[in-house]
N, C-alpha and C positions, 0 to 999 in steps of 0.2 A: 511642611515641605513645599517648595516652589516647584510646580510641575514643569515650568519652562527649563529649570536647571536639569531636571530629570530627562527632559526631551533632548537637550544638548548632549548629555551623557550617553543617551541611547544612540544618537547619531554617530558619536565618536566611536562607540563600541562596534557599531555596524560597519562604519567606513574604514576602521582600522587605524585611525590617526586623527589628530586635531586639524591638521591642514586640509586633509581630504574632506572632513566633515564641514569645515568652514567654506570650502569651495562649493559644496552642494547646498549649504544653507545660506550662502552669500553673507557670511558673518566673519569678522576677523578672528584668526586663531587665538589672539590675546583675549578677546571677549569670551570665547568659548571656554578657554582654560580658567578664566576667572569665575565663570558661572559654575563649572564643575568643582572648583575649589570650595565654593560656598556649599555645594551639595555634600561634599565630603565632610565639611565641618558639621553640617546638620546631622549626618549619619554617624559621625564620630569615627570614621575609618577611611583609609585610602581605597579608591575604586580602581585606580590604574597604578602600574609599577613600570619604571623604565627598564627596557631590555636593550642595551646598546643605544642605537639611534631611534629605536621604536618603543612603543608602549604596549603593554598587555594588561588584561584584566586580572585583578587580584581575585582571591576566592570570594571575597565580599562583593567585588565587582561582578563576578559571574552570577552570584545570587541576585544582585540588583538588576542585572541585565535580563534575567528570566522574568522578574516581576515587571520590568519596563515593557518587555514584549507583550505580556498579557494586558497591561494597562492601555498601551497604545493600539493594540488590536481591538480591544473593547471600545476604545474611542472611535476607531474607524467604523466598527459595527454600528455604534450609536448613530453616527452621521448618516450612514447608508440607510439604516432603518427609518430614521425620521424623514429622510429625503424621498425614499422610494416606496416605503411600505404604506399601503392605503387601508389596511384593515384595522387600524386603531390600536394595535398592540405590538409587542416585540416578537419576532419570529423565533421559533424553537431552534436552538443551536444543537446540532448533532455531530459529535466528534467521533469519527470512525477510523480505525486502523486496519489496513489491509496487508496481510503477510505477503512478502514479495514472491512467494511460490504460487500464489493464487493467480490464475490467468486473468489478465485485465478485462477481457470481455465478460467472464463470469462475474468478476467483482462489480462491474458496471450493471449487469443484469440483476444482481442481488441487491445492490444499493438503490437502484432506480425507484422502487415502490415507496421509499421514504420521502421522495420528492413530490408524491402525489396525494399527500394528506390534505384534509380540508383546511388545516392551518399552514401558515407560511413556515418554511423550514430553511435554515442556512446550514449547509453541509461543510464540514472541515474534514478532508480526507487525507490521511497520512499513510505512506507505504514504508515498511521497514522489515527487519528480521522479526520473527515471531517473538523471540525472547525480549527484545526491546519494547515491542508493542504491549506485551503482557505487563511489563514493569510500568508503562504509562497507564495502563488500565487499572492496575493495583493502586496507583497514586491518584486515581480519579481524573486524569487528564484526558481520558478517552471514555466514551460511552459504550463502545463495542469494538471487538476485534473480529474480523473475518479471516478464517484460516483454512488451510487444506488438511489440517490434522488437529486432534484435540490437544489440550494442554499437556505438554510432556511431563512425565512423572518427576523428572529432575528439577522442574521449576515449581517452587513452592509459592503459589499465589492463591488468594481466596477468590476464586472465580469459578464459573460454571460453563460447561460445554452444552450448547444447544445445537443438535444435529439439524442441518438445513436440508441435506439430501446427498445423493451420490449419483454419479454418472459413469456409464461404461466408457470405453475409450475407442476412438476411431484412429485409423492409420491413414496418413495423407502423403501425397507426393506431387511434385510439380509435373506439368504435362509431359515435358521431355523425359523425365525419369520414369513416368508411368509406362511409356512406350517401350522402355528397355527391360521392364520387369517380365519375368518368365513364369507362366502358369497362373493359376487362380490363387486368391487369398485363402489361407495364409502362406501357402507353399511359395508364393512369389517373393517372400521375404528372405528365403535362403540365398545367401551370398549377395544380398542387395545392400547397398550402402544405407546406413541408418544413423539417425541422430538420436541420442539417448539423453534422458534426464540424468543428472549426476546421482551418485550413490546416496547422497543425503536427502534427495527428494523422495517423498513418501511413496509415490507410485513406482519408483524404480525397482524395488524388490519384487513387487507383484508382476511387473513386466518381465523381469529375468526368469521368474518361475514359470510364467506362461510360455515363454520361448523354449525353455528347457522341456516342459511337458509336451510341447508340440514338435520337439526335435528340430527346431529352427535355428539357423546359425547366420544371422545377418552380419555384415561387416560394420563394426562401430567406427564411424569416421569423425564423430564429435560427441562431447558430453557437455551439458549445460545445466546450470542451476536456475537460469532465467528462461522460462518457457517462451516468452516473446522473442528472445534472441534465437532460441532453437527454431522457432517457426520462421524467423527471418532468413536463416540459413537454408531451411527447407524450401522456402519460396524461390531461392536461387538454384534449386535442383541438386543440392549437395547431398541429400539423403532423405529417406522416408522418416517422418516424424509422427508423434502421437498428440492427440488433444481430446478433450471431453466431447463425447457424442452429443451432449445437449446443446453445444454451440457449433456443431459440425457445419451448418450452413454459413455461419459467420466466418469460420476459419477458411472455408473454401473461397468466400467472396473477398476477404481481407488479404489473403496470402496467395491468391491465384492458384490454389492447389486442388487436387481431387481426392476425395475419400476413396481409398481402394479396398477398405474393409473395416469391420468393427467387431468388438467383442464385449460381452458383459462379464467376462471372467477377470478382466482388469478393470478396476474401478478407482475412482478418485472421489473422496468424501469432502464435504465442506461443512464448516462449523461456524456458528456465531458464539463468541465467548464474551460473557458479561459478568459483572459482579452481582447480578440479580439471579436468584435461583429460579424465580418465575418472572419472565420478562414483563415489564410494565411500560417502559419507554415507548411512546407511540410509534417512533421510527423503527425500533427493534421489532415490535409486534408486526408492523407492515412488512418488514423484510422476511420474518419467519413465515408468515402466512402465505405470502406470494411465492416464496421458494418451494413450499410444500404443495401448493395447489396449481402452480404453473410451471416454473422452471424445471423442477425435478418430479413432476407429477407422474411421469411414466417410468420412473426408475425406482 
């Protein structure tokens, strides 16, 4: 296989057409088409199919594009490693998936210890739905998944839950809203505007039960499956919102809000999910140890 031909194919697939790829590579479309034709002859199958005036990847093309992504990503890594790495070896690549329900600040705090090893580490961090990340983990495209819940019973993957810790929840409000709240916490939540996680988010059912137990009736003005978006609305004073107590100071600083109260009766748990029953990857070990001894030490 001539990798120059593969490179042209990769660019056409990324650009969405031969002409666009030619403009970016400063090569005539005719030359690119000819090179891709040779590649298709070598592989014995078409990689593109015409769809009206456009082209799209065939099934074989999609497969080849996935491999091409890996090949040229590795090439970029090789170049960067040789150019910048001074330790005489190749840095550890640590591919980690973060479930989209996990607060970004928590994810950052959890992953950061992996960057402080004695060895050089290159982190590749992906965010997606837990189901998709578990599929990537099962196919060994990821080394670890950080999630706010264990593996759902409905998903059949050979992987293991490693509990990192749990946090109680704090209630936050923008300064203007704080002044309008009546009474002390938690009574001040009665009839107060509040932003809720959606029903599908793990902490929602616990929050509902806690409010019911304390006979509290806030006004639900919004529901969000993205905790960052919920906090952004909270920053604008549209409602009281919740967040993990372990990052209370960061939430106050980042969103200009004030913690009006907290409870350990509502908790959010965090898990590292790996294909290893006993974690051995140095980055995973660093994350697990730091989370238990520092981030969640008091919970």
